[in-house]
N, C-alpha and C positions, 0 to 999 in steps of 0.2 A: 292603548285600546285599539286605535285605528290600525296600527301595525299588526296587532294580533289578528284583526279581521282580514287584513290583506294576506297574511301568511296562511290563514285557514282557507281563504278563498283559493289561493294558489294551489294548496294541497288538494282541495276538492276538484279543481280543474285538472290537475295531473292524474288524480284517481279516475276521473271520467275519461280522460284520454287513454289511460291504460285499459280500461274496460272496452273502449271503442277498438283499441288495437287487438284485444283478445277476440272480440266479435269478428273482426276482419280475418284473423288467423283461422278461427273456427269455421267460418263460411267459405272463404276463398281457398284456403289451404286444405282444411279438413274435408269439406264437402266436395269442392271442385277438384281436389287433389292437385292443385297447382303448386309449383315449387318457387319459393321466394327466398332470397338471401335476407339475413337479418338487417343488413345495411339498408336494403330497399324498404323493408317494413318500417324500420326506424325513421328514415328520412321521409318516405312517401305517406306513411300513415301517422306515426306518432308525432313527429315534428310538425307536419302540415296541420294536424288537428290542434296542437298547441298554438300555432299561429292563428288559426281560425277563432280560437277562444279569446284572442286579444290579450294575452298576457303581456306585461311590459317587456320591452326589448332586453333588459338585463336578465329577466327570468327566462326568456327564450334562449339566451346565450348559455345559461346554466343547463338547460335541457339539451343543448347541442354538444355539451362537453363529453369527453371520453368517459368520465366518471358516471354520468347519467346513462350513457349507453350501456355500460356494464351493469348498472342497477336494473335497468329495464330488461336486459337479456336474462339476468339472474332471476328476476320475478317471472319471466316467461317460462324459463326452464322449471322453476318450482311449480308453476301452475300446470304445465303440461307433463310433468313428471317423466322426463326422459324422451318425450316425443319430439323435442326440439334438440337440434344438434348442440352439444355443449362446447361452443366455440368462443365463449366470452374471454378466454385467456388470450385470444388473438386480436381482440379489439384494442 
C-alpha cells in the first residue's frame, strides 16, 4: 500500500514537471521566439524541477537516464505535433 502511494506520488510529480516544461516551452519559445536545444530544456527545466520537488535520489537518477530523455522528447513531439525538431534518435 505504501509503495503504491509512493509510485502514484512520483507519477504525479513527473506529470506536474512535464506540464511545467510545456508551459516553459509555450511561453519562452512560443511567445518570446527564443531558440533552445532539447538538452538545455531537459537539464535546466525538467530535471531542475524534478529536483525541486524532492524526489528521492534514485528516482532523480531514473529521470536523468537516456531512456527518460527519449520519453520526454517523444511526449513533447506528440504534444506540439511537429513544431519540435524530431531529434530524439540522436539522444
